[in-house]
C-alpha positions in Angstrom: -242.2 17.5 -109.6 -243.7 16.9 -106.9 -246.6 14.9 -106.9 -250.1 15.5 -106.1 -251.6 15.4 -102.3 -252.5 12.2 -101.6 -256.6 12.9 -101.0 -256.4 13.7 -104.4 -254.6 10.7 -105.4 -257.2 8.6 -103.9 -260.1 9.9 -104.8 -259.4 9.6 -108.4 -260.8 6.3 -108.7 -263.8 7.2 -107.2 -264.4 10.2 -109.6 -264.6 7.6 -112.5 -267.5 6.1 -111.2 -269.8 9.0 -111.5 -272.1 9.7 -114.4 -272.2 13.7 -114.0 -269.5 15.8 -111.4 -272.0 15.9 -109.0 -272.5 12.8 -108.9 -268.6 11.7 -108.8 -267.9 14.7 -106.3 -270.6 12.9 -104.1 -268.5 9.2 -104.5 -265.2 10.5 -103.4 -266.6 12.7 -100.7 -265.1 15.9 -102.7 -267.2 19.1 -102.8 -268.1 20.1 -106.5 -265.8 23.5 -106.1 -263.1 21.6 -105.0 -262.9 19.4 -107.8 -262.8 21.9 -109.7 -260.1 23.7 -108.5 -258.2 20.8 -108.6 -258.7 20.5 -112.3 -256.5 23.5 -112.2 -253.7 21.4 -111.2 -251.6 20.0 -114.0 -250.6 16.4 -112.4 -253.8 15.7 -110.8 -255.3 16.7 -114.8 -252.7 14.3 -116.2 -253.6 11.4 -113.7 -257.0 11.4 -113.8 -256.7 11.3 -117.7 -254.3 8.6 -117.4 -256.7 6.5 -114.9 -259.8 7.3 -117.2 -257.2 6.0 -120.1 -256.7 3.0 -118.3 -260.7 2.0 -117.3 -261.1 2.4 -120.8 -258.4 0.5 -121.8 -259.6 -2.4 -119.0 -263.0 -2.3 -120.8 -262.3 -2.7 -124.3 -259.7 -5.8 -123.7 -263.2 -7.0 -121.3 -264.8 -6.5 -124.7 -262.1 -8.6 -126.9 -262.2 -11.6 -124.3 -266.1 -11.4 -124.7 -265.4 -11.5 -128.6 -263.2 -14.3 -128.6 -265.6 -16.2 -127.1 -268.8 -14.7 -128.7 -267.1 -15.3 -132.2 -266.3 -19.6 -131.2 -269.4 -20.0 -130.1 -271.0 -18.6 -132.7 -268.9 -21.0 -135.0 -269.9 -23.8 -133.2 -273.0 -23.3 -133.2 -272.8 -23.8 -137.3 -272.9 -27.2 -136.5 -276.1 -27.3 -134.2 -278.2 -30.3 -134.6 -281.3 -28.2 -135.3 -281.1 -26.3 -138.5 -282.7 -23.3 -138.1 -280.2 -22.4 -135.5 -277.2 -23.6 -137.6 -278.7 -21.8 -140.5 -278.7 -18.7 -138.6 -275.2 -19.1 -137.5 -273.8 -19.4 -140.8 -275.7 -16.8 -141.8 -274.5 -14.8 -138.9 -271.0 -16.1 -139.5 -270.6 -15.1 -143.5 -271.8 -11.6 -143.0 -269.5 -11.0 -140.1 -267.2 -12.2 -142.0 -268.1 -9.6 -145.2 -268.1 -6.7 -143.0 -264.6 -7.5 -141.4 -263.2 -7.8 -145.2 -265.0 -4.6 -146.1 -263.7 -2.7 -142.9 -260.0 -4.3 -143.8 -260.3 -3.1 -147.7 -261.2 0.5 -146.5 -258.8 0.2 -143.4 -255.9 -0.3 -146.8 -257.5 1.7 -149.2 -257.3 5.1 -146.2 -253.9 4.1 -145.6 -253.2 4.2 -149.0 -254.4 7.6 -149.7 -252.7 8.9 -146.4 -249.2 7.7 -147.6 -250.1 9.1 -151.1 -250.8 12.7 -149.2 -247.4 12.5 -147.0 -245.8 11.5 -150.4 -247.5 14.7 -152.2 -247.1 16.8 -149.1 -250.6 17.4 -147.8 
């Protein structure tokens, strides 16, 4: 199976930058009609989808790094000299822990229900 054309591959990163199809095509220097014609090419769609998925994964990774830093900062603020800041940080830590625990319990319940449905053949 042949690869997609070089101009298609080169346009993919730029096509991901637009908020609309028109804007994305303008960014990529590709006429909108050409873009829609490319969407009929299975290999182009596959590479475009892979690039979109990678972009989303990169965003998740960046958020994960930010969450780790934010959590570390919040825990540090629990020991702040200003009691108002320390209290607010402690309250947030407890609320977030409670929410995380509840989500974990719900996840476990969902997994249990899925297993029961699988065993029942549903």
